[in-house]
C-alpha positions, 0 to 999 in steps of 0.5 A: 187559800183563805186562812193563807190570805189572812195570815199574810194581812194580819201579818202586814197589819202587825208591821205596819202598825209597829211602823205607825206607832215607832213614828209617832213617838214625840207627837200627841198620838204618843200613846200608840208608840207604848209596849215592849221588846220581846227576844233576846240581844245578839250572841257573837261567836268569833270563830277566828275564820268567820263570824256567827251572830245569833238574835232575836227580837219583836217589837210590840206596841199599841200601834201594832195591835191595832193594826193586826185589828184592823188588818184582820177585820179587812182580811174577813171582808176580803175574803168573804167579798171574793168568796174564798 
């Protein structure tokens, strides 16, 4: 239970951090958006009857790393507080 809660909060922190980092583009906090993409572009296969699309992209930036660390500390504090 404890590991699951910590994992969920870490993923949530990563998502929130990346969102905040992308929202800071063009502001004085532009450094939060520094990062890159991991993955590959979508591959489309047209079979005539149906179309299959396969792709994967993960965005990592400084805001995401900061969000991950903050939510990991928050998760550690919450699990200690709940005594899980």
